[in-house]
PyMOL commands that place a pseudoatom at each C-alpha (Angstrom):
pseudoatom trace, name=CA, resn=MET, resi=1, chain=A, elem=C, hetatm=0, pos=[17.598, -12.791, 26.935]
pseudoatom trace, name=CA, resn=GLN, resi=2, chain=A, elem=C, hetatm=0, pos=[20.605, -10.458, 27.237]
pseudoatom trace, name=CA, resn=GLN, resi=3, chain=A, elem=C, hetatm=0, pos=[20.473, -7.528, 29.212]
pseudoatom trace, name=CA, resn=LYS, resi=4, chain=A, elem=C, hetatm=0, pos=[19.970, -4.294, 27.582]
pseudoatom trace, name=CA, resn=GLY, resi=5, chain=A, elem=C, hetatm=0, pos=[21.807, -1.193, 29.423]
pseudoatom trace, name=CA, resn=PHE, resi=6, chain=A, elem=C, hetatm=0, pos=[20.399, 1.770, 30.251]
pseudoatom trace, name=CA, resn=THR, resi=7, chain=A, elem=C, hetatm=0, pos=[21.116, 5.143, 32.132]
pseudoatom trace, name=CA, resn=LEU, resi=8, chain=A, elem=C, hetatm=0, pos=[19.059, 5.885, 35.885]
pseudoatom trace, name=CA, resn=TRP, resi=9, chain=A, elem=C, hetatm=0, pos=[19.729, 9.034, 36.857]
pseudoatom trace, name=CA, resn=PHE, resi=10, chain=A, elem=C, hetatm=0, pos=[19.331, 10.276, 39.977]
pseudoatom trace, name=CA, resn=THR, resi=11, chain=A, elem=C, hetatm=0, pos=[18.322, 14.308, 40.517]
pseudoatom trace, name=CA, resn=GLY, resi=12, chain=A, elem=C, hetatm=0, pos=[17.471, 16.673, 43.501]
pseudoatom trace, name=CA, resn=LEU, resi=13, chain=A, elem=C, hetatm=0, pos=[18.740, 18.797, 45.908]
pseudoatom trace, name=CA, resn=SER, resi=14, chain=A, elem=C, hetatm=0, pos=[21.844, 17.374, 48.212]
pseudoatom trace, name=CA, resn=GLY, resi=15, chain=A, elem=C, hetatm=0, pos=[20.668, 15.926, 51.168]
pseudoatom trace, name=CA, resn=ALA, resi=16, chain=A, elem=C, hetatm=0, pos=[17.508, 14.432, 49.482]
pseudoatom trace, name=CA, resn=GLY, resi=17, chain=A, elem=C, hetatm=0, pos=[18.816, 11.066, 49.646]
pseudoatom trace, name=CA, resn=LYS, resi=18, chain=A, elem=C, hetatm=0, pos=[20.049, 10.167, 45.596]
pseudoatom trace, name=CA, resn=THR, resi=19, chain=A, elem=C, hetatm=0, pos=[23.045, 8.252, 46.825]
pseudoatom trace, name=CA, resn=THR, resi=20, chain=A, elem=C, hetatm=0, pos=[21.452, 6.129, 49.357]
pseudoatom trace, name=CA, resn=LEU, resi=21, chain=A, elem=C, hetatm=0, pos=[18.472, 5.306, 46.901]
pseudoatom trace, name=CA, resn=ALA, resi=22, chain=A, elem=C, hetatm=0, pos=[21.016, 4.607, 44.428]
pseudoatom trace, name=CA, resn=ARG, resi=23, chain=A, elem=C, hetatm=0, pos=[22.934, 1.747, 46.256]
pseudoatom trace, name=CA, resn=LEU, resi=24, chain=A, elem=C, hetatm=0, pos=[20.152, 0.244, 47.355]
pseudoatom trace, name=CA, resn=VAL, resi=25, chain=A, elem=C, hetatm=0, pos=[17.991, 0.078, 43.710]
pseudoatom trace, name=CA, resn=GLU, resi=26, chain=A, elem=C, hetatm=0, pos=[22.336, -1.272, 42.554]
pseudoatom trace, name=CA, resn=ARG, resi=27, chain=A, elem=C, hetatm=0, pos=[21.688, -3.970, 45.065]
pseudoatom trace, name=CA, resn=GLU, resi=28, chain=A, elem=C, hetatm=0, pos=[17.955, -4.575, 44.192]
pseudoatom trace, name=CA, resn=LEU, resi=29, chain=A, elem=C, hetatm=0, pos=[19.776, -4.796, 40.384]
pseudoatom trace, name=CA, resn=LYS, resi=30, chain=A, elem=C, hetatm=0, pos=[22.218, -6.612, 40.784]
pseudoatom trace, name=CA, resn=ALA, resi=31, chain=A, elem=C, hetatm=0, pos=[20.344, -9.417, 43.114]
pseudoatom trace, name=CA, resn=ARG, resi=32, chain=A, elem=C, hetatm=0, pos=[18.307, -9.968, 39.457]
pseudoatom trace, name=CA, resn=ALA, resi=33, chain=A, elem=C, hetatm=0, pos=[21.734, -10.479, 37.610]
pseudoatom trace, name=CA, resn=CYS, resi=34, chain=A, elem=C, hetatm=0, pos=[22.111, -6.980, 35.957]
pseudoatom trace, name=CA, resn=LYS, resi=35, chain=A, elem=C, hetatm=0, pos=[25.281, -5.442, 35.638]
pseudoatom trace, name=CA, resn=VAL, resi=36, chain=A, elem=C, hetatm=0, pos=[25.478, -2.305, 37.285]
pseudoatom trace, name=CA, resn=GLU, resi=37, chain=A, elem=C, hetatm=0, pos=[27.679, 0.255, 37.814]
pseudoatom trace, name=CA, resn=VAL, resi=38, chain=A, elem=C, hetatm=0, pos=[27.138, 3.834, 40.159]
pseudoatom trace, name=CA, resn=LEU, resi=39, chain=A, elem=C, hetatm=0, pos=[28.471, 7.084, 39.163]
pseudoatom trace, name=CA, resn=ASP, resi=40, chain=A, elem=C, hetatm=0, pos=[28.330, 9.097, 42.724]
pseudoatom trace, name=CA, resn=GLY, resi=41, chain=A, elem=C, hetatm=0, pos=[28.391, 13.133, 42.315]
pseudoatom trace, name=CA, resn=ASP, resi=42, chain=A, elem=C, hetatm=0, pos=[30.789, 13.616, 44.973]
pseudoatom trace, name=CA, resn=ILE, resi=43, chain=A, elem=C, hetatm=0, pos=[33.025, 10.740, 44.059]
pseudoatom trace, name=CA, resn=ILE, resi=44, chain=A, elem=C, hetatm=0, pos=[33.273, 12.148, 40.324]
pseudoatom trace, name=CA, resn=ARG, resi=45, chain=A, elem=C, hetatm=0, pos=[34.140, 15.875, 41.330]
pseudoatom trace, name=CA, resn=THR, resi=46, chain=A, elem=C, hetatm=0, pos=[37.130, 14.152, 43.541]
pseudoatom trace, name=CA, resn=ASN, resi=47, chain=A, elem=C, hetatm=0, pos=[38.244, 11.846, 40.264]
pseudoatom trace, name=CA, resn=LEU, resi=48, chain=A, elem=C, hetatm=0, pos=[36.696, 12.378, 36.923]
pseudoatom trace, name=CA, resn=SER, resi=49, chain=A, elem=C, hetatm=0, pos=[36.372, 15.874, 37.489]
pseudoatom trace, name=CA, resn=LYS, resi=50, chain=A, elem=C, hetatm=0, pos=[38.714, 17.411, 40.279]
pseudoatom trace, name=CA, resn=GLY, resi=51, chain=A, elem=C, hetatm=0, pos=[39.396, 21.114, 39.413]
pseudoatom trace, name=CA, resn=LEU, resi=52, chain=A, elem=C, hetatm=0, pos=[35.762, 22.179, 38.710]
pseudoatom trace, name=CA, resn=GLY, resi=53, chain=A, elem=C, hetatm=0, pos=[33.988, 24.846, 40.731]
pseudoatom trace, name=CA, resn=PHE, resi=54, chain=A, elem=C, hetatm=0, pos=[30.556, 24.892, 40.798]
pseudoatom trace, name=CA, resn=SER, resi=55, chain=A, elem=C, hetatm=0, pos=[29.763, 28.049, 38.619]
pseudoatom trace, name=CA, resn=LYS, resi=56, chain=A, elem=C, hetatm=0, pos=[26.927, 27.124, 36.054]
pseudoatom trace, name=CA, resn=GLU, resi=57, chain=A, elem=C, hetatm=0, pos=[29.535, 26.501, 33.519]
pseudoatom trace, name=CA, resn=ASP, resi=58, chain=A, elem=C, hetatm=0, pos=[31.682, 23.933, 35.617]
pseudoatom trace, name=CA, resn=ARG, resi=59, chain=A, elem=C, hetatm=0, pos=[28.073, 22.176, 37.110]
pseudoatom trace, name=CA, resn=ASP, resi=60, chain=A, elem=C, hetatm=0, pos=[27.564, 22.038, 33.446]
pseudoatom trace, name=CA, resn=THR, resi=61, chain=A, elem=C, hetatm=0, pos=[31.267, 20.520, 32.589]
pseudoatom trace, name=CA, resn=ASN, resi=62, chain=A, elem=C, hetatm=0, pos=[30.620, 18.183, 35.340]
pseudoatom trace, name=CA, resn=ILE, resi=63, chain=A, elem=C, hetatm=0, pos=[27.063, 17.032, 34.473]
pseudoatom trace, name=CA, resn=ARG, resi=64, chain=A, elem=C, hetatm=0, pos=[28.507, 16.429, 30.519]
pseudoatom trace, name=CA, resn=ARG, resi=65, chain=A, elem=C, hetatm=0, pos=[30.820, 14.379, 31.691]
pseudoatom trace, name=CA, resn=ILE, resi=66, chain=A, elem=C, hetatm=0, pos=[28.872, 11.729, 34.256]
pseudoatom trace, name=CA, resn=GLY, resi=67, chain=A, elem=C, hetatm=0, pos=[26.527, 11.748, 30.936]
pseudoatom trace, name=CA, resn=PHE, resi=68, chain=A, elem=C, hetatm=0, pos=[29.239, 10.661, 29.151]
pseudoatom trace, name=CA, resn=VAL, resi=69, chain=A, elem=C, hetatm=0, pos=[30.003, 7.913, 31.099]
pseudoatom trace, name=CA, resn=CYS, resi=70, chain=A, elem=C, hetatm=0, pos=[26.760, 6.885, 31.974]
pseudoatom trace, name=CA, resn=HIS, resi=71, chain=A, elem=C, hetatm=0, pos=[26.272, 6.792, 27.518]
pseudoatom trace, name=CA, resn=LEU, resi=72, chain=A, elem=C, hetatm=0, pos=[29.264, 4.671, 27.536]
pseudoatom trace, name=CA, resn=LEU, resi=73, chain=A, elem=C, hetatm=0, pos=[27.806, 2.627, 30.026]
pseudoatom trace, name=CA, resn=THR, resi=74, chain=A, elem=C, hetatm=0, pos=[24.356, 1.715, 28.398]
pseudoatom trace, name=CA, resn=ARG, resi=75, chain=A, elem=C, hetatm=0, pos=[25.573, 1.375, 24.914]
pseudoatom trace, name=CA, resn=ASN, resi=76, chain=A, elem=C, hetatm=0, pos=[27.156, -1.919, 26.403]
pseudoatom trace, name=CA, resn=ASN, resi=77, chain=A, elem=C, hetatm=0, pos=[24.586, -3.484, 28.185]
pseudoatom trace, name=CA, resn=VAL, resi=78, chain=A, elem=C, hetatm=0, pos=[25.373, -1.907, 31.492]
pseudoatom trace, name=CA, resn=VAL, resi=79, chain=A, elem=C, hetatm=0, pos=[22.781, -0.019, 34.053]
pseudoatom trace, name=CA, resn=ALA, resi=80, chain=A, elem=C, hetatm=0, pos=[24.698, 3.094, 34.578]
pseudoatom trace, name=CA, resn=ILE, resi=81, chain=A, elem=C, hetatm=0, pos=[23.242, 4.658, 37.844]
pseudoatom trace, name=CA, resn=ALA, resi=82, chain=A, elem=C, hetatm=0, pos=[24.048, 8.183, 38.059]
pseudoatom trace, name=CA, resn=ALA, resi=83, chain=A, elem=C, hetatm=0, pos=[23.539, 9.988, 41.353]
pseudoatom trace, name=CA, resn=ALA, resi=84, chain=A, elem=C, hetatm=0, pos=[23.871, 13.933, 40.894]
pseudoatom trace, name=CA, resn=ILE, resi=85, chain=A, elem=C, hetatm=0, pos=[22.206, 17.430, 42.153]
pseudoatom trace, name=CA, resn=SER, resi=86, chain=A, elem=C, hetatm=0, pos=[22.423, 17.854, 38.614]
pseudoatom trace, name=CA, resn=PRO, resi=87, chain=A, elem=C, hetatm=0, pos=[20.768, 20.716, 38.834]
pseudoatom trace, name=CA, resn=TYR, resi=88, chain=A, elem=C, hetatm=0, pos=[19.569, 22.715, 35.424]
pseudoatom trace, name=CA, resn=CYS, resi=89, chain=A, elem=C, hetatm=0, pos=[17.251, 20.810, 32.820]
pseudoatom trace, name=CA, resn=GLU, resi=90, chain=A, elem=C, hetatm=0, pos=[18.560, 22.066, 29.805]
pseudoatom trace, name=CA, resn=VAL, resi=91, chain=A, elem=C, hetatm=0, pos=[22.146, 19.449, 30.292]
pseudoatom trace, name=CA, resn=ARG, resi=92, chain=A, elem=C, hetatm=0, pos=[19.782, 16.743, 31.802]
pseudoatom trace, name=CA, resn=GLU, resi=93, chain=A, elem=C, hetatm=0, pos=[17.686, 16.935, 28.427]
pseudoatom trace, name=CA, resn=GLU, resi=94, chain=A, elem=C, hetatm=0, pos=[20.890, 16.865, 26.501]
pseudoatom trace, name=CA, resn=ILE, resi=95, chain=A, elem=C, hetatm=0, pos=[21.716, 14.299, 28.609]
pseudoatom trace, name=CA, resn=ARG, resi=96, chain=A, elem=C, hetatm=0, pos=[18.485, 11.992, 27.658]
pseudoatom trace, name=CA, resn=ARG, resi=97, chain=A, elem=C, hetatm=0, pos=[19.020, 12.905, 24.006]
pseudoatom trace, name=CA, resn=GLN, resi=98, chain=A, elem=C, hetatm=0, pos=[22.751, 11.319, 24.020]
pseudoatom trace, name=CA, resn=ILE, resi=99, chain=A, elem=C, hetatm=0, pos=[22.188, 8.311, 25.538]
pseudoatom trace, name=CA, resn=GLY, resi=100, chain=A, elem=C, hetatm=0, pos=[18.318, 7.874, 24.635]
pseudoatom trace, name=CA, resn=SER, resi=101, chain=A, elem=C, hetatm=0, pos=[17.580, 5.056, 26.949]
pseudoatom trace, name=CA, resn=PHE, resi=102, chain=A, elem=C, hetatm=0, pos=[17.438, 7.421, 29.879]
pseudoatom trace, name=CA, resn=VAL, resi=103, chain=A, elem=C, hetatm=0, pos=[15.200, 7.380, 32.746]
pseudoatom trace, name=CA, resn=GLU, resi=104, chain=A, elem=C, hetatm=0, pos=[14.990, 10.197, 35.434]
pseudoatom trace, name=CA, resn=VAL, resi=105, chain=A, elem=C, hetatm=0, pos=[14.230, 9.899, 39.127]
pseudoatom trace, name=CA, resn=TYR, resi=106, chain=A, elem=C, hetatm=0, pos=[13.783, 13.380, 40.962]
pseudoatom trace, name=CA, resn=VAL, resi=107, chain=A, elem=C, hetatm=0, pos=[14.350, 12.891, 44.408]
pseudoatom trace, name=CA, resn=LYS, resi=108, chain=A, elem=C, hetatm=0, pos=[12.276, 15.483, 46.056]
pseudoatom trace, name=CA, resn=CYS, resi=109, chain=A, elem=C, hetatm=0, pos=[12.199, 16.921, 49.332]
pseudoatom trace, name=CA, resn=PRO, resi=110, chain=A, elem=C, hetatm=0, pos=[11.461, 20.508, 50.734]
pseudoatom trace, name=CA, resn=ILE, resi=111, chain=A, elem=C, hetatm=0, pos=[14.815, 22.745, 51.573]
pseudoatom trace, name=CA, resn=GLY, resi=112, chain=A, elem=C, hetatm=0, pos=[12.976, 22.899, 55.273]
pseudoatom trace, name=CA, resn=VAL, resi=113, chain=A, elem=C, hetatm=0, pos=[13.113, 19.095, 55.618]
pseudoatom trace, name=CA, resn=LEU, resi=114, chain=A, elem=C, hetatm=0, pos=[16.746, 19.063, 54.204]
pseudoatom trace, name=CA, resn=ALA, resi=115, chain=A, elem=C, hetatm=0, pos=[17.830, 21.866, 56.515]
pseudoatom trace, name=CA, resn=GLN, resi=116, chain=A, elem=C, hetatm=0, pos=[16.849, 19.914, 59.675]
pseudoatom trace, name=CA, resn=ARG, resi=117, chain=A, elem=C, hetatm=0, pos=[18.076, 16.511, 58.685]
pseudoatom trace, name=CA, resn=ASP, resi=118, chain=A, elem=C, hetatm=0, pos=[21.430, 17.799, 57.444]
pseudoatom trace, name=CA, resn=VAL, resi=119, chain=A, elem=C, hetatm=0, pos=[23.985, 16.013, 59.732]
pseudoatom trace, name=CA, resn=LYS, resi=120, chain=A, elem=C, hetatm=0, pos=[27.118, 18.665, 57.987]
pseudoatom trace, name=CA, resn=GLY, resi=121, chain=A, elem=C, hetatm=0, pos=[25.076, 21.570, 58.529]
pseudoatom trace, name=CA, resn=LEU, resi=122, chain=A, elem=C, hetatm=0, pos=[25.554, 22.332, 55.168]
pseudoatom trace, name=CA, resn=TYR, resi=123, chain=A, elem=C, hetatm=0, pos=[22.228, 24.237, 54.827]
pseudoatom trace, name=CA, resn=LYS, resi=124, chain=A, elem=C, hetatm=0, pos=[22.489, 26.456, 57.833]
pseudoatom trace, name=CA, resn=ARG, resi=125, chain=A, elem=C, hetatm=0, pos=[26.135, 27.625, 56.699]
pseudoatom trace, name=CA, resn=ALA, resi=126, chain=A, elem=C, hetatm=0, pos=[24.691, 28.680, 53.415]
pseudoatom trace, name=CA, resn=LEU, resi=127, chain=A, elem=C, hetatm=0, pos=[21.534, 30.133, 55.014]
pseudoatom trace, name=CA, resn=ALA, resi=128, chain=A, elem=C, hetatm=0, pos=[23.921, 32.236, 57.119]
pseudoatom trace, name=CA, resn=GLY, resi=129, chain=A, elem=C, hetatm=0, pos=[25.885, 33.278, 54.027]
pseudoatom trace, name=CA, resn=GLU, resi=130, chain=A, elem=C, hetatm=0, pos=[28.747, 31.289, 54.714]
pseudoatom trace, name=CA, resn=ILE, resi=131, chain=A, elem=C, hetatm=0, pos=[28.590, 29.230, 51.652]
pseudoatom trace, name=CA, resn=LYS, resi=132, chain=A, elem=C, hetatm=0, pos=[28.154, 30.506, 48.321]
pseudoatom trace, name=CA, resn=ASN, resi=133, chain=A, elem=C, hetatm=0, pos=[27.083, 29.102, 45.204]
pseudoatom trace, name=CA, resn=PHE, resi=134, chain=A, elem=C, hetatm=0, pos=[24.969, 26.137, 47.112]
pseudoatom trace, name=CA, resn=THR, resi=135, chain=A, elem=C, hetatm=0, pos=[22.304, 24.899, 45.257]
pseudoatom trace, name=CA, resn=GLY, resi=136, chain=A, elem=C, hetatm=0, pos=[18.787, 25.601, 45.954]
pseudoatom trace, name=CA, resn=ILE, resi=137, chain=A, elem=C, hetatm=0, pos=[19.779, 28.122, 48.431]
pseudoatom trace, name=CA, resn=ASP, resi=138, chain=A, elem=C, hetatm=0, pos=[21.679, 31.137, 46.174]
pseudoatom trace, name=CA, resn=ASP, resi=139, chain=A, elem=C, hetatm=0, pos=[21.875, 29.317, 43.411]
pseudoatom trace, name=CA, resn=PRO, resi=140, chain=A, elem=C, hetatm=0, pos=[18.975, 27.568, 41.212]
pseudoatom trace, name=CA, resn=TYR, resi=141, chain=A, elem=C, hetatm=0, pos=[17.903, 24.132, 41.317]
pseudoatom trace, name=CA, resn=GLU, resi=142, chain=A, elem=C, hetatm=0, pos=[15.047, 23.727, 37.777]
pseudoatom trace, name=CA, resn=GLU, resi=143, chain=A, elem=C, hetatm=0, pos=[12.938, 20.800, 39.254]
pseudoatom trace, name=CA, resn=PRO, resi=144, chain=A, elem=C, hetatm=0, pos=[12.488, 18.070, 35.886]
pseudoatom trace, name=CA, resn=LEU, resi=145, chain=A, elem=C, hetatm=0, pos=[9.438, 18.762, 33.770]
pseudoatom trace, name=CA, resn=ALA, resi=146, chain=A, elem=C, hetatm=0, pos=[8.519, 15.251, 33.364]
pseudoatom trace, name=CA, resn=ALA, resi=147, chain=A, elem=C, hetatm=0, pos=[10.912, 12.347, 35.170]
pseudoatom trace, name=CA, resn=GLU, resi=148, chain=A, elem=C, hetatm=0, pos=[9.703, 9.151, 34.815]
pseudoatom trace, name=CA, resn=ILE, resi=149, chain=A, elem=C, hetatm=0, pos=[9.853, 8.896, 38.596]
pseudoatom trace, name=CA, resn=THR, resi=150, chain=A, elem=C, hetatm=0, pos=[9.178, 11.042, 41.314]
pseudoatom trace, name=CA, resn=VAL, resi=151, chain=A, elem=C, hetatm=0, pos=[9.850, 9.926, 45.027]
pseudoatom trace, name=CA, resn=GLU, resi=152, chain=A, elem=C, hetatm=0, pos=[9.314, 12.248, 48.021]
pseudoatom trace, name=CA, resn=THR, resi=153, chain=A, elem=C, hetatm=0, pos=[11.633, 11.110, 50.858]
pseudoatom trace, name=CA, resn=ASP, resi=154, chain=A, elem=C, hetatm=0, pos=[10.146, 13.351, 53.279]
pseudoatom trace, name=CA, resn=LYS, resi=155, chain=A, elem=C, hetatm=0, pos=[6.622, 11.799, 52.476]
pseudoatom trace, name=CA, resn=GLU, resi=156, chain=A, elem=C, hetatm=0, pos=[7.960, 8.087, 51.643]
pseudoatom trace, name=CA, resn=SER, resi=157, chain=A, elem=C, hetatm=0, pos=[10.160, 5.510, 53.638]
pseudoatom trace, name=CA, resn=ILE, resi=158, chain=A, elem=C, hetatm=0, pos=[13.495, 4.832, 51.318]
pseudoatom trace, name=CA, resn=GLU, resi=159, chain=A, elem=C, hetatm=0, pos=[12.193, 1.240, 51.313]
pseudoatom trace, name=CA, resn=GLN, resi=160, chain=A, elem=C, hetatm=0, pos=[8.795, 2.348, 49.858]
pseudoatom trace, name=CA, resn=SER, resi=161, chain=A, elem=C, hetatm=0, pos=[11.065, 4.587, 47.353]
pseudoatom trace, name=CA, resn=VAL, resi=162, chain=A, elem=C, hetatm=0, pos=[13.345, 1.986, 46.219]
pseudoatom trace, name=CA, resn=ALA, resi=163, chain=A, elem=C, hetatm=0, pos=[10.008, -0.435, 45.540]
pseudoatom trace, name=CA, resn=ARG, resi=164, chain=A, elem=C, hetatm=0, pos=[8.276, 2.615, 43.177]
pseudoatom trace, name=CA, resn=ILE, resi=165, chain=A, elem=C, hetatm=0, pos=[11.352, 2.760, 40.947]
pseudoatom trace, name=CA, resn=ILE, resi=166, chain=A, elem=C, hetatm=0, pos=[12.016, -1.295, 40.744]
pseudoatom trace, name=CA, resn=ALA, resi=167, chain=A, elem=C, hetatm=0, pos=[8.124, -1.254, 39.822]
pseudoatom trace, name=CA, resn=ARG, resi=168, chain=A, elem=C, hetatm=0, pos=[8.741, 1.788, 37.224]
pseudoatom trace, name=CA, resn=LEU, resi=169, chain=A, elem=C, hetatm=0, pos=[11.655, -0.031, 35.823]
pseudoatom trace, name=CA, resn=GLU, resi=170, chain=A, elem=C, hetatm=0, pos=[9.567, -3.062, 35.318]
pseudoatom trace, name=CA, resn=GLU, resi=171, chain=A, elem=C, hetatm=0, pos=[6.691, -1.207, 34.097]
pseudoatom trace, name=CA, resn=LEU, resi=172, chain=A, elem=C, hetatm=0, pos=[9.034, 0.043, 30.950]
pseudoatom trace, name=CA, resn=SER, resi=173, chain=A, elem=C, hetatm=0, pos=[10.462, -3.496, 30.634]
pseudoatom trace, name=CA, resn=LEU, resi=174, chain=A, elem=C, hetatm=0, pos=[13.815, -2.519, 31.447]
pseudoatom trace, name=CA, resn=VAL, resi=175, chain=A, elem=C, hetatm=0, pos=[14.394, -5.116, 34.101]
pseudoatom trace, name=CA, resn=THR, resi=176, chain=A, elem=C, hetatm=0, pos=[12.568, -8.428, 34.398]
pseudoatom trace, name=CA, resn=SER, resi=177, chain=A, elem=C, hetatm=0, pos=[9.932, -8.751, 37.694]
pseudoatom trace, name=CA, resn=ALA, resi=178, chain=A, elem=C, hetatm=0, pos=[11.361, -10.805, 40.266]
pseudoatom trace, name=CA, resn=GLU, resi=179, chain=A, elem=C, hetatm=0, pos=[9.254, -13.205, 42.597]
pseudoatom trace, name=CA, resn=GLU, resi=180, chain=A, elem=C, hetatm=0, pos=[11.258, -12.234, 45.599]
pseudoatom trace, name=CA, resn=PRO, resi=181, chain=A, elem=C, hetatm=0, pos=[10.377, -9.064, 47.446]
pseudoatom trace, name=CA, resn=VAL, resi=182, chain=A, elem=C, hetatm=0, pos=[12.771, -5.772, 46.870]
pseudoatom trace, name=CA, resn=PHE, resi=183, chain=A, elem=C, hetatm=0, pos=[14.150, -6.444, 50.932]
pseudoatom trace, name=CA, resn=SER, resi=184, chain=A, elem=C, hetatm=0, pos=[15.281, -9.418, 52.640]
pseudoatom trace, name=CA, resn=GLU, resi=185, chain=A, elem=C, hetatm=0, pos=[15.516, -9.199, 56.601]
pseudoatom trace, name=CA, resn=GLY, resi=186, chain=A, elem=C, hetatm=0, pos=[19.327, -9.018, 55.914]
pseudoatom trace, name=CA, resn=ASP, resi=187, chain=A, elem=C, hetatm=0, pos=[18.927, -5.489, 54.301]
pseudoatom trace, name=CA, resn=GLU, resi=188, chain=A, elem=C, hetatm=0, pos=[17.278, -3.790, 57.540]
pseudoatom trace, name=CA, resn=GLU, resi=189, chain=A, elem=C, hetatm=0, pos=[20.679, -3.304, 59.352]
pseudoatom trace, name=CA, resn=GLU, resi=190, chain=A, elem=C, hetatm=0, pos=[22.361, -2.118, 55.862]
pseudoatom trace, name=CA, resn=ILE, resi=191, chain=A, elem=C, hetatm=0, pos=[19.291, 0.596, 55.344]
pseudoatom trace, name=CA, resn=ARG, resi=192, chain=A, elem=C, hetatm=0, pos=[18.983, 1.596, 59.194]
pseudoatom trace, name=CA, resn=ARG, resi=193, chain=A, elem=C, hetatm=0, pos=[22.420, 2.205, 58.966]
pseudoatom trace, name=CA, resn=ARG, resi=194, chain=A, elem=C, hetatm=0, pos=[22.198, 4.392, 55.796]
pseudoatom trace, name=CA, resn=LEU, resi=195, chain=A, elem=C, hetatm=0, pos=[19.070, 6.150, 57.257]
pseudoatom trace, name=CA, resn=GLU, resi=196, chain=A, elem=C, hetatm=0, pos=[21.319, 7.243, 60.262]
pseudoatom trace, name=CA, resn=ALA, resi=197, chain=A, elem=C, hetatm=0, pos=[23.561, 9.112, 58.302]
pseudoatom trace, name=CA, resn=LEU, resi=198, chain=A, elem=C, hetatm=0, pos=[21.144, 10.828, 56.759]
pseudoatom trace, name=CA, resn=GLY, resi=199, chain=A, elem=C, hetatm=0, pos=[19.634, 12.280, 59.812]
pseudoatom trace, name=CA, resn=TYR, resi=200, chain=A, elem=C, hetatm=0, pos=[16.468, 10.144, 59.095]
pseudoatom trace, name=CA, resn=VAL, resi=201, chain=A, elem=C, hetatm=0, pos=[16.356, 8.369, 62.136]
for i in range(1, 201): cmd.bond("trace and resi %d" % i, "trace and resi %d" % (i + 1))
show_as sticks, trace
zoom trace
């Protein structure tokens, strides 16, 4: 059976765990012989969206560019995984309509927890007024109204979140069920490394 493309869109505040989850979901989907491409928000800004600032207009342009690439990949039967803050509902819904086969994952985590686990100190600086237009502090983040999946990274482990995302994709018949567990023993060290980088452990 030929793989059908779809877009898996991770949205949430900085440090919530979007990229970590995206990479681990990518690994699991590739283990199931899926063609997958990950578009990480930070990498996109360095390459595709270089020169854009953080005004609402520039943020929307950045998200539309990510969405356009996801649309191209999806229609060519690739699983496109986007990991970007994408703070505004209207543009996320615009991308959903454009792509069609679109699954939104809300990576939810309270500001207080994000500030505690923030190894770069960005939240502390934003709260002190040293960084302007920081999403969730002095720039809005609009929570998804009807995300297909919501994971709460302050309440569940990364492993649990990944397993729930994969299970939802199976429920939606976007990926076939696997008899093997989502994680093998060899994944544990990689997960720990990513958790340490995020400040979880």
